[in-house]
C-alpha positions, -999 to +999 in steps of 0.1 A: +425+130+418+393+135+436+370+161+421+341+173+446+330+212+439+324+230+468+293+248+455+260+239+446+262+254+409+290+232+401+281+204+418+248+204+401+269+205+368+290+177+375+260+156+390+243+158+354+271+160+328+293+130+346+265+104+328+274+102+289+238+103+277+229+138+296+266+154+284+262+142+249+235+168+242+251+197+255+285+190+240+268+185+207+251+219+210+284+233+215+303+219+189+306+228+151+288+202+131+316+193+111+333+183+147+301+166+161+296+144+129+329+130+135+329+119+170+316+085+181+290+094+206+284+059+216+319+053+230+318+085+252+335+072+284+335+096+317+375+100+329+380+101+368+397+131+386+401+164+380+428+189+364+416+219+382+440+229+412+421+222+446+422+261+456+402+269+422+378+241+429+353+260+447+349+284+412+353+258+385+345+221+379+359+202+349+345+169+333+368+149+310+356+123+285+374+097+264+360+089+227+369+085+190+374+110+163+374+096+130+385+064+145+413+078+168+417+085+202+402+120+213+392+134+245+367+162+254+375+185+281+345+202+294+352+233+322+322+247+337+325+288+345+300+298+370+310+330+380+294+367+380+325+380+359+344+355+332+380+349+338+401+373+317+428+347+312+406+317+309+426+308+275+459+304+295+442+284+320+427+261+294+463+256+278+474+246+315+444+218+315+449+208+282+487+200+290+477+179+322+454+160+301+480+153+275+504+142+302+477+123+319+475+101+287+513+099+282+516+086+319+489+060+312+495+046+280+524+026+269+552+044+248+525+064+226+543+083+196+513+108+195+492+129+213+455+126+212+432+154+202+417+173+230+387+193+222+383+222+247+350+236+257+339+260+283+303+261+297+297+296+308+265+301+334+259+328+359+226+342+377+234+377+366+228+374+327+261+388+322+277+374+286+309+362+281+335+394+269+372+377+275+393+364+248+386+327+238+419+329+220+452+324+239+470+347+214+448+375+218+463+378+253+497+385+240+505+425+242+516+429+208+514+460+184+498+452+150+532+448+132+551+429+160+521+404+158+523+399+121+559+392+124+558+367+156+526+351+142+540+317+130+553+313+166+524+323+187+508+299+208+475+288+189+449+275+214+410+286+210+387+273+234+347+261+222+325+287+246+288+275+252+277+311+269+245+301+283+243+338+297+238+347+261+209+322+252+173+329+263+152+304+279+134+294+244+167+287+231+175+263+256+143+248+256+143+241+221+178+221+223+178+183+218+189+175+254+175+149+278+153+164+307+181+164+330+204+184+311+175+208+301+164+212+337+198+215+349+209+243+322+172+262+328+176+263+366+213+276+365+197+305+346+165+310+366+170+302+403+196+329+416+177+359+428+144+347+413+115+356+436+088+341+416+108+307+413+077+288+424+056+299+397+085+299+372+093+258+379+057+251+363+072+257+328+093+230+334+066+203+347+072+178+318+109+174+321+105+171+359+080+148+355+099+128+330+130+130+359+105+116+385+094+090+363+130+080+349+151+052+360+166+071+392+133+086+395+133+100+433+171+101+437+174+124+405+143+147+419+163+150+453+193+165+432+169+189+417+152+201+450+182+202+467+199+228+444+165+248+446+166+247+481+203+259+485+203+285+455+167+294+453+165+301+490+130+281+488+106+270+513+086+238+513+055+259+506+069+273+475+066+243+457+032+235+463+022+251+426+043+223+413+031+198+437-002+202+426+010+192+390+034+162+399+014+149+429+027+131+463+058+117+448+073+149+441+059+160+474+075+131+493+109+139+476+108+176+485+100+170+520+127+142+523+151+170+506+144+195+534+151+169+560+183+157+545+194+189+544+185+201+582+203+172+592+236+183+571+228+216+588+234+200+623+260+179+614+281+210+602+272+230+631+244+256+616+213+260+632+189+236+640+157+236+619+173+247+586+140+240+565+118+253+593+137+284+599+138+292+560+101+282+558+093+304+586+109+335+570+092+329+535+060+327+554+069+359+570+076+376+536+044+365+521+023+378+549+038+411+546+036+410+504-003+403+509-007+434+533+015+455+508-008+443+482-042+451+499-026+486+511-019+495+473-054+482+459-077+492+487-058+516+505-047+511+544-060+481+559-069+476+595-051+463+625-074+434+623-067+425+590-031+425+595-032+403+626-054+380+605-032+376+578+001+370+602-015+344+622-029+324+590-014+293+577+015+298+548-011+279+523-038+302+530-019+333+526-007+321+492-048+317+482-053+353+494-026+367+477-039+350+443-074+365+447-060+404+453-060+408+419-096+397+406-113+412+442-132+442+442-129+446+484-107+435+510-138+411+522-137+394+487-099+386+494-110+366+527-142+351+516 
């Protein structure tokens, strides 16, 4: 059962959380303490495949780990939900996936007489900030009046999934979690990247974790994964990484440029417009020039045609410098000095 998420959000989740060391911190953060202390974290073993149907893999990604719970076989099933609106019937969907996990266990083990525990965890993340507001208990989806529910209570299906609602957490809470740098960066980027017009600046708060990723055993390859997500989801151009490059140095710059080149090559292979990265960079440069003209006009009044022409003809890096000077400048001339 191949598992290849078709959108960058879920692909990034799977890339990071498919490594036991990176997944452990996120799982621990979501589990009640009395469950977490019973699990053998040293025996987390990623299981192959996916239990999500092919038509839904553009909306969800799932990851299954096997471990031991109080010295019994157990599984942890993680489903990543990354949509602007939570799935009303997620509890029913999780029941279907858990049955598939149990059937898979029965098929791959010789005549078991019992079923292993499967801990169901939904990780909810989206760029809108909309928190989870649908049932996490399967019985709550069944339409019953109170008297009928009380009478049927012993016979209603009992499945409640654990929910880690990242949309409900602020950045401080995420930063304070005991996570690996790769997991912390991934979770925070899922919150701050979509629709963020000042992402280049906001990335500076992640400098230490990004440096740790760059210096880690996977080094540039792992950093490529981060920058790929930023290019695809954040609509960033190479020049937007300049503040971060100033902090991280030439290795980061090389990795960023390489990622842009790879994406450009993929664009050609898939029939998209050539010059993908350059086209985005040009669009962002034009946007920055327009922003500078607007800032000058707001602070100093209408600017001359000559100033506008100077801004539009300037190198994008120079425009960045000029934008940074507007706030403290006493005149238009001070900005361009």
